[in-house]
C-alpha positions in Angstrom: -9.1 26.1 -46.9 -8.7 22.3 -47.1 -11.6 20.6 -45.2 -9.5 18.0 -43.5 -7.3 20.7 -42.0 -10.1 22.9 -41.1 -11.6 19.7 -39.1 -8.2 19.0 -37.8 -7.8 22.6 -36.7 -11.1 22.6 -34.9 -10.7 19.3 -33.4 -7.4 20.4 -31.9 -8.9 23.8 -30.8 -11.5 21.9 -28.9 -8.9 19.5 -27.4 -6.7 22.5 -26.2 -9.7 24.2 -25.0 -10.8 21.2 -23.0 -7.2 20.7 -21.5 -7.6 24.6 -20.5 -10.8 24.1 -18.9 -9.5 21.2 -16.9 -6.3 23.1 -15.9 -8.6 26.2 -14.6 -11.0 23.9 -12.7 -8.0 22.0 -11.3 -6.5 25.1 -10.3 -9.5 25.6 -8.1 -9.9 22.1 -7.0 -9.6 21.1 -3.5 -8.0 17.5 -4.2 -8.1 17.0 -0.6 -11.8 17.3 -0.3 -12.9 15.8 -4.1 -10.5 13.2 -4.8 -10.5 11.6 -1.2 -14.2 11.6 -1.1 -14.6 9.7 -4.1 -11.4 7.5 -3.7 -12.4 3.9 -3.1 -10.6 0.2 -3.2 -12.8 -2.6 -4.8 -12.4 -6.3 -4.5 -14.3 -9.3 -5.7 -15.7 -12.0 -3.1 -18.3 -14.4 -2.9 -20.9 -12.0 -2.4 -20.0 -10.1 -5.3 -18.2 -7.0 -6.0 -17.4 -4.8 -3.0 -16.2 -1.4 -2.8 -14.6 0.3 0.2 -14.2 4.1 0.5 -11.3 6.0 2.2 -12.1 7.2 5.6 -10.2 10.5 6.5 -9.4 10.9 10.2 -10.7 14.4 11.0 -8.2 15.0 13.6 -5.1 14.5 11.5 -6.1 14.1 7.8 -4.6 10.1 7.9 -6.6 8.0 5.5 -7.7 4.5 6.4 -9.6 1.5 4.6 -11.8 -0.3 7.1 -12.2 -4.1 6.2 -14.3 -6.9 7.2 -13.0 -9.7 9.1 -12.2 -12.0 6.2 -9.0 -9.5 5.4 -7.6 -10.6 8.6 -3.7 -11.3 8.0 -4.3 -11.8 4.3 -3.0 -10.0 1.5 -5.7 -8.4 -0.4 -5.8 -7.2 -4.2 -8.0 -4.3 -4.9 -8.9 -2.2 -7.9 -8.7 1.5 -7.2 -11.2 4.0 -8.4 -11.8 7.7 -8.7 -13.5 9.7 -11.1 -11.8 13.4 -11.4 -9.8 13.8 -14.5 -6.3 15.2 -14.9 -5.2 13.9 -11.4 -2.6 10.9 -10.0 -3.1 8.9 -7.4 0.5 7.4 -5.9 0.8 5.0 -3.0 4.6 4.2 -1.8 5.4 6.5 -4.8 3.8 4.2 -7.7 0.9 6.0 -9.6 -2.4 4.4 -10.1 -5.0 5.1 -12.6 -8.2 4.6 -12.1 -9.2 0.8 -12.5 -5.7 -0.1 -11.9 -4.9 -2.9 -9.5 -3.1 -2.7 -5.8 -2.2 -5.3 -3.5 -1.8 -4.8 0.4 0.3 -7.5 2.2 -2.5 -7.4 5.2 0.3 -6.3 7.7 -1.2 -2.9 8.7 1.7 -1.3 6.8 1.3 2.6 6.8 1.7 3.3 3.1 2.6 7.0 1.8 -0.6 8.3 -0.1 -0.1 11.1 -2.8 -2.9 13.0 -4.8 -1.4 14.9 -7.8 -3.1 17.4 -10.2 -2.2 19.6 -12.7 0.8 22.1 -12.3 -0.3 24.7 -10.0 -2.3 22.8 -7.8 -1.1 21.8 -4.2 -0.2 18.1 -3.7 -1.9 16.0 -1.2 0.5 14.1 1.2 -0.8 11.9 3.7 -0.7 8.3 4.5 -3.1 5.1 4.2 -3.4 2.5 6.5 -5.6 -0.9 5.7 -7.2 -1.9 9.1 -9.2 -5.5 9.5 -11.7 -6.7 11.7 -11.6 -10.2 13.1 -14.1 -13.0 14.1 -17.5 -11.2 13.1 -19.8 -11.2 10.3 -20.7 -8.1 8.2 -23.6 -6.8 6.7 -23.6 -4.6 3.4 -26.4 -2.2 2.9 -26.8 -0.4 -0.4 -29.2 2.4 -0.3 -29.2 5.2 -2.8 -29.5 8.3 -0.8 -26.9 7.6 2.2 -27.0 11.6 3.1 -30.8 11.7 3.5 -30.7 8.7 5.7 -28.2 10.0 8.0 -29.5 13.6 8.3 -30.0 14.9 11.7 -33.2 17.1 10.4 -34.6 13.7 9.5 -33.6 11.0 12.0 -35.0 12.2 15.4 -38.1 12.0 13.6 -37.4 8.8 11.9 -39.4 9.9 8.8 -37.2 9.2 5.9 -36.7 5.7 4.7 -34.9 4.1 1.7 -35.3 0.9 -0.1 -32.2 -0.9 -1.1 -30.3 -4.3 -1.3 -28.8 -6.4 1.9 -26.0 -8.6 1.9 -24.5 -10.6 4.9 -21.3 -12.6 4.9 -19.9 -14.7 7.7 -16.4 -13.9 9.2 -14.7 -16.3 6.5 -16.4 -14.0 3.7 -19.1 -16.7 2.8 -22.3 -15.4 1.9 -25.2 -15.6 4.5 -28.1 -14.3 2.7 -28.9 -11.3 0.5 -31.8 -9.7 -0.8 -33.9 -6.6 -1.4 -35.2 -4.4 1.2 -38.4 -3.1 1.5 -37.5 -0.1 3.8 -34.2 0.8 5.5 -34.0 3.9 8.1 -32.9 5.4 11.1 -34.4 4.0 14.5 -34.4 5.0 18.0 -34.9 8.3 19.8 -31.9 9.7 21.9 -29.5 7.6 19.8 -31.0 8.6 16.5 -29.7 12.0 17.1 -25.7 10.8 17.4 -23.6 10.4 14.4 -23.3 6.7 14.7 -27.0 5.8 13.8 -29.0 3.0 14.8 -31.1 1.2 11.8 -34.0 -0.9 11.1 -34.6 -2.7 7.9 -37.4 -4.7 6.6 -37.0 -7.3 3.9 -39.5 -8.6 1.0 -39.3 -12.4 2.7 -39.0 -13.5 5.9 -35.0 -14.7 6.4 -33.2 -16.4 9.4 -30.4 -14.4 10.3 -27.3 -15.4 12.7 -29.3 -18.5 14.1 -32.3 -16.2 15.0 -35.8 -17.2 13.5 -36.7 -16.6 10.2 -38.7 -12.7 10.1 -38.7 -9.5 7.9 -38.2 -7.0 10.3 -34.5 -6.7 12.0 -32.8 -3.8 13.8 -29.1 -2.6 14.1 -28.3 -1.3 17.5 -25.5 0.9 17.4 -24.8 0.7 21.1 -23.2 4.2 20.5 -23.7 5.2 24.6 -22.0 1.9 25.3 -18.6 1.6 25.6 -18.5 -2.0 26.3 -21.0 -2.8 23.3 -22.4 -5.9 25.4 -25.1 -4.6 27.8 -27.9 -4.8 25.3 -26.5 -8.4 24.6 -26.2 -9.2 28.3 -29.8 -8.4 29.2 -31.0 -10.1 26.0 -29.5 -13.3 26.7 -30.5 -13.1 30.4 -34.2 -12.8 29.7 -34.1 -15.3 26.5 -32.5 -18.1 28.9 -34.9 -17.2 31.7 -38.4 -16.5 30.7 -40.5 -19.0 28.5 -42.4 -16.4 26.7 -40.8 -14.6 23.5 -37.9 -12.4 24.1 -35.8 -10.8 21.3 -32.4 -12.1 20.6 -29.2 -10.2 19.4 -26.0 -11.1 17.6 -22.7 -8.8 17.0 -22.1 -7.8 13.7 -20.2 -5.0 11.4 -22.2 -2.8 9.1 -21.3 -0.9 6.1 -23.5 1.4 4.3 -22.6 1.6 0.9 -19.2 0.2 1.4 -18.4 2.8 4.2 -17.6 1.2 7.6 -20.3 2.1 10.5 -18.6 0.1 13.0 -19.9 -2.6 15.8 -23.5 -3.3 16.0 -26.1 -5.7 17.2 -28.1 -7.5 14.9 -31.5 -7.8 16.9 -35.3 -8.9 16.4 -37.7 -6.3 16.5 -40.3 -6.2 19.2 -43.5 -6.6 17.3 -46.3 -8.8 16.9 -45.6 -11.7 14.2 -44.7 -15.1 13.3 -41.6 -15.9 15.3 -41.7 -12.9 17.1 -44.7 -12.0 19.8 -47.1 -14.5 18.6 -50.5 -12.9 19.5 -53.5 -11.8 17.4 -53.3 -7.9 16.7 -57.0 -7.8 16.1 -58.0 -9.4 19.3 -54.9 -7.9 21.7 -53.9 -4.9 22.8 -50.3 -4.4 22.8 -49.0 -1.4 24.8 -45.9 0.3 26.1 -44.9 2.6 29.1 -43.7 5.9 27.3 -41.8 9.0 28.4 -44.1 12.3 28.3 -41.9 14.2 25.8 -42.2 11.6 23.5 -45.9 10.3 23.9 -47.4 13.8 23.7 -47.0 13.7 19.8 -48.8 9.9 19.7 -52.4 10.1 19.0 -52.7 6.8 21.0 -51.4 8.5 24.2 -53.2 7.4 27.4 -52.5 8.7 30.9 -53.7 6.9 34.1 -55.3 8.4 36.9 -52.0 8.4 38.9 -50.1 9.6 35.7 -48.5 6.7 34.2 -48.0 7.3 30.7 -48.9 4.4 27.9 -49.0 4.4 23.9 -50.6 1.8 22.1 -49.0 -0.4 19.2 -51.2 -0.8 16.6 -51.0 -0.8 12.7 -54.9 -0.1 12.5 -56.3 3.3 13.7 -57.4 3.4 17.5 -60.9 4.9 18.2 -61.3 7.3 21.2 -63.7 4.6 22.3 -61.3 2.2 22.2 -58.8 4.3 24.1 -61.3 5.1 26.6 -62.2 1.4 27.1 -58.5 0.2 27.6 -57.7 3.3 29.9 -60.3 2.1 32.2 -58.9 -1.3 32.3 -55.3 0.1 33.0 -57.0 2.2 35.8 -58.3 -1.0 37.4 -54.8 -2.6 37.3 -53.5 0.9 38.8 -56.0 0.7 41.4 -55.4 -2.8 42.6 -51.7 -1.6 42.4 -52.1 1.2 45.0 -54.7 -0.1 47.3 -53.3 -1.5 50.6 -55.4 -4.9 50.4 -54.3 -5.3 46.8 -57.9 -5.2 45.6 -59.0 -2.6 43.0 -61.8 -0.5 44.0 -63.1 -0.4 40.3 -63.8 -3.8 40.0 -63.2 -5.7 42.9 -60.7 -8.0 41.9 -57.3 -8.5 43.4 -53.9 -7.9 41.7 -53.4 -11.5 40.9 -56.8 -11.5 38.6 -55.5 -8.4 36.5 -52.0 -9.2 35.7 -50.1 -12.1 35.1 -47.8 -11.9 38.0 -45.2 -14.3 37.0 -44.5 -12.5 33.9 -44.3 -9.0 35.5 -42.1 -10.6 38.3 -39.6 -11.6 35.4 -39.6 -8.3 33.9 -39.2 -6.7 37.2 -36.1 -8.8 37.8 -34.8 -7.8 34.6 -35.1 -4.3 35.1 -33.7 -4.7 38.7 -30.6 -6.8 37.7 -29.8 -4.4 34.9 -29.9 -1.4 36.9 -32.1 0.1 34.3 -32.6 4.3 34.4 -35.7 3.7 32.4 -37.2 1.4 34.8 -41.0 1.7 34.9 -41.0 4.9 32.7 -40.4 3.7 28.8 -39.6 0.4 26.9 -41.8 -1.5 29.3 -44.3 -3.6 27.3 -47.5 -5.6 28.0 -50.4 -7.2 25.8 -53.7 -8.5 27.0 -56.8 -9.8 25.2 -59.5 -7.1 24.1 -62.6 -8.9 25.3 -63.2 -10.9 28.6 -61.5 -10.9 31.8 -57.9 -11.4 30.1 -54.9 -10.8 32.2 -52.1 -8.5 31.4 -48.8 -9.8 30.4 -45.5 -8.4 30.6 -43.1 -8.2 27.9 -40.9 -8.6 25.8 -38.0 -6.7 27.3 -36.3 -4.0 25.2 -33.7 -1.2 25.4 -30.6 -1.6 27.7 -27.8 0.7 26.7 -28.5 2.8 29.8 -27.9 0.0 32.6 -25.2 -1.3 34.7 -23.4 2.0 35.7 -23.6 3.6 32.4 -26.9 5.7 33.6 -27.8 9.4 33.3 -29.4 9.3 37.1 -26.8 8.3 39.7 -29.5 6.3 41.7 -29.3 3.8 39.1 -25.5 3.4 39.4 -25.9 2.0 42.9 -25.9 -1.8 42.8 -26.5 -2.1 46.4 -29.9 -0.8 46.1 -33.4 -2.2 45.1 -33.8 0.2 42.2 -37.2 -1.2 41.1 -38.8 -0.3 44.3 -38.0 3.5 43.7 -41.0 5.5 42.5 -39.6 8.9 42.4 -36.2 9.9 42.1 -36.7 13.4 40.7 -39.0 16.1 41.1 -42.5 15.6 42.3 -43.8 17.4 39.4 -41.8 15.2 36.8 -44.3 13.0 34.9 -41.9 10.3 34.7 -41.8 8.3 37.3 -41.7 4.9 38.4 -45.1 4.2 39.5 -46.4 0.9 38.6 -43.4 -1.2 39.2 -42.6 0.2 42.5 -46.4 -0.4 43.3 -46.1 -4.0 42.2 -43.3 -4.6 44.9 -45.5 -3.3 47.9 -47.6 -6.4 47.1 -46.5 -9.5 49.2 -47.5 -12.3 46.8 -45.2 -10.4 44.2 -42.6 -9.9 46.4 -42.4 -13.6 47.2 -42.8 -14.5 43.4 -39.7 -12.1 42.2 -37.5 -13.5 45.3 -38.4 -17.2 44.0 -37.7 -16.4 40.6 -34.3 -14.6 41.6 -33.4 -17.8 43.6 -34.6 -20.7 41.4 -34.1 -19.1 38.0 -32.2 -15.9 37.3 -29.5 -15.7 40.2 -27.6 -18.5 38.3 -27.8 -17.5 34.8 -26.6 -13.9 36.0 -23.6 -15.4 37.2 -23.1 -17.3 34.5 -23.1 -14.5 32.1 -21.1 -12.7 34.3 -18.3 -15.3 34.6 -18.3 -17.0 31.3 -20.2 -15.2 28.5 -18.6 -11.9 28.7 -15.2 -13.3 28.2 -16.3 -15.2 25.2 -18.2 -12.0 23.7 -15.2 -9.9 24.7 -12.8 -12.0 22.5 -15.3 -12.0 19.7 -15.8 -8.4 19.5 -12.6 -6.9 20.8 -10.7 -6.0 17.4 -14.1 -4.7 16.4 -14.5 -2.7 19.2 -11.5 -0.9 19.0 -12.0 -0.3 15.4 -15.4 1.3 16.2 -14.0 3.4 18.8 -11.2 4.9 16.5 -13.7 5.2 13.5 -16.1 7.5 15.6 -13.4 9.0 18.3 -13.6 12.8 17.5 -17.2 12.8 19.7 -17.9 9.3 21.1 -16.7 9.8 24.4 -19.6 12.6 24.6 -22.1 10.0 24.0 -21.6 8.0 27.2 -24.1 8.5 29.8 -20.9 8.5 32.2 -17.3 8.3 32.2 -15.7 5.3 33.4 -12.5 6.0 35.1 -9.1 5.4 33.4 -10.2 6.7 30.0 -8.3 9.7 28.5 -10.8 12.4 27.9 -8.6 14.6 26.5 -7.5 12.3 23.5 -9.0 14.2 20.7 -6.8 17.3 21.9 -3.5 15.7 21.5 -1.1 13.9 18.9 -2.0 10.4 18.7 0.4 7.9 17.4 -1.8 4.9 16.8 -5.6 4.2 16.4 -5.5 1.6 19.2 -4.9 4.5 21.7 -8.7 5.3 21.2 -9.5 1.7 22.9 -11.6 2.2 25.8 -13.2 -1.3 26.0 -11.3 -2.6 29.2 -12.4 0.6 31.3 -16.1 0.5 30.3 -15.9 -3.4 30.9 -14.7 -3.0 34.4 -17.9 -0.9 35.2 -20.1 -3.8 34.0 -18.2 -6.5 35.7 -18.2 -4.4 39.1 -21.9 -3.5 39.0 -22.7 -7.2 38.4 -20.7 -8.6 41.2 -21.9 -6.1 43.3 -25.7 -6.5 42.4 -25.4 -10.4 42.7 -23.6 -10.2 46.0 -26.3 -7.4 47.5 -29.5 -9.6 46.3 -27.9 -12.7 47.6 -27.4 -11.4 51.0 -31.0 -9.8 51.0 -33.3 -12.8 49.2 -31.0 -16.1 49.9 -29.2 -15.4 53.3 -32.0 -13.0 54.6 -29.6 -10.5 56.2 -31.2 -7.1 57.6 -31.0 -4.1 55.8 -31.5 -0.5 56.5 -32.4 2.4 54.1 -30.6 5.5 53.7 -32.4 8.4 52.0 -29.5 10.7 50.5 -31.2 13.9 49.5 -29.0 16.5 47.4 -31.0 19.9 47.1 -28.1 21.9 45.5 -28.8 24.6 43.3 -26.3 23.6 40.8 -27.4 20.0 40.5 -30.2 18.8 38.1 -33.1 18.0 40.5 -34.5 15.7 37.8 -31.5 13.6 38.3 -29.5 14.1 41.0 -32.2 14.9 44.1 -32.6 11.9 45.7 -30.5 8.5 46.1 -31.6 5.6 48.3 -29.1 3.1 49.6 -29.8 -0.3 51.2 -26.8 -0.8 54.1 -26.5 -3.8 56.0 -27.6 -3.5 59.6 -24.1 -2.6 61.7 -22.0 -1.9 58.3 -20.7 1.1 57.1 -22.1 3.1 54.2 -20.2 3.5 51.1 -20.1 5.3 47.4 -21.8 8.2 48.8 -21.4 11.0 45.7 -19.4 14.0 46.3 -20.6 17.0 44.3 -18.4 20.1 44.7 -18.1 22.3 41.6 -15.8 25.2 41.3 -17.5 28.2 43.6 -18.8 25.7 46.0 -17.8 24.0 49.0 -19.3 20.5 50.0 -19.6 20.5 54.0 -20.7 16.9 53.9 -23.9 14.8 54.3 -25.8 15.0 57.7 -28.7 13.1 59.2 -32.0 15.1 59.0 -33.2 14.5 62.4 -30.2 14.1 64.4 -27.4 16.2 62.4 -25.0 13.3 62.6 -22.2 13.9 59.8 -22.8 10.7 57.5 -19.8 9.7 55.1 -18.5 6.9 53.5 -17.9 4.0 56.6 -20.2 5.3 58.9 -22.2 2.4 60.5 -25.8 2.3 59.6 -28.2 0.9 62.5 -31.4 2.1 61.4 -33.5 4.0 58.8 -32.2 7.4 58.0 -32.5 10.3 56.0 -29.3 12.4 55.5 -29.3 15.8 53.3 -26.2 17.3 51.5 -24.9 20.7 52.5 -23.0 23.2 50.5 -22.2 26.8 51.2 -21.2 29.1 48.1 -17.7 30.5 48.1 -16.8 34.3 47.8 -14.1 35.5 44.9 -11.4 34.7 47.3 -12.3 31.0 48.0 -13.7 31.5 51.5 -17.2 30.2 51.9 -19.8 32.6 52.7 
């Protein structure tokens, strides 16, 4: 046989074999899954080439391309990329091979998207819509193992990290900075378990970001539990503008991980010892934090004071048992003064003002009170002091404010007309996570006067300015991004909120949705924040400026269907001679709520009941029989 003919026959046979293999593989291919997962749109910008993968809505299968602010209202030209052989991607009936350019006019047009395979495969027919942000910068993070980073198995322990590359561009698409990351990983505790992850990253060199001073370590707060996205921003700005010591700042930004849109974040400075951060000598100072028992128990530096307050030590160096014992002794000395009737420690004989820096703790106390933080006095409370000599303990920096201003998992802290910082216990007596220290500080007359003075002279006007002016500006800045974030995570984001504001369609995931904008929940969530701040300001003005008389009402909810760690006791400060309001109403199926009754006089207490003196009221419930009649 002629060798050239033989060669041609082998080549043709190989080609036909390859073609047959492609056809067979295409017949078993899930085009919907495999091609859509690899389909991306690439464009050139000041930061170089940026590639954006398609996001497919799990609710209805529609596809979307999330783009940063500099695309808003503009036509964009992209090259389309996919790797699967033997398929065609059609947009509005026009076929685009991998690498071919496609232009979007920037009008949010809903395009027809088809993916066709070999004969015998099912054509995917869906839609594609381009959604652009507005007014915000964006950070693009390239990390090799995205799935490992986002893994639920790893993220709660925050063990897994990646190196990578970071680019930040402003809202106009101009490059702000770029550089290699030494570390990129999931951060946080409860929030690390949610699908929208918070992150931390460390750069090789210090860099200024969005007006914040140069550093290498930065955090990206997801604010996944906060439907307003601004609670952390409010308190950071309040603390930064009212406290002379270092307080971490934060600025809004959008995050893209390997091109995939993650949503609206707050880029913040990290709480750490270092240049442009907490500038103390780590060798010469202790840096500690109050912590929850279930988090602290696995920390080798855990310390528990005589009265049960839990602390951990932040140190890059190992801490010896001798050092821990020495430090615990100092903390017990402070605690002794806190709980002494005369404010003097029985251990050292020193008054409280010679053990703690009263001014910094008064500022930290006010930040907690003005925020209505459900973690007050139990976690994310930092302090530092020199290891040697008679150094005072200083409070700060402040941290972690997504569970505040009505978005709380304990009803006690949703009541603005209350001094929540003075409440030592709102759960079971055997619960280690109680606000011991900050509640005890309030009982010190000198500390009380300092708190009131700080409120009147420093914090009050700044709090009001943020409420009346700053919030509107932030909302205008983030509104578009907040809508896109809400849509991007809609399949489960409502379950992340600690409380559900009124006016939100909680069944939206179970019905047909015509537009992505229907997932917008910003305004109902903002209403909660603005209501809380308005009422808190009014209450504190009456209490500390006008000097009005208030009566404490202790509301006990001892019901078997309630989580007693969260709902057992609420405290209301009611102006003398006025009616109590906002009493909770718990009446699950199978139970009848009879009302709240005075413990000593059996008066029925409901909203509007006039309070003239201190009262303890108790809720009463009866369990219904099958027919609905109380037993």
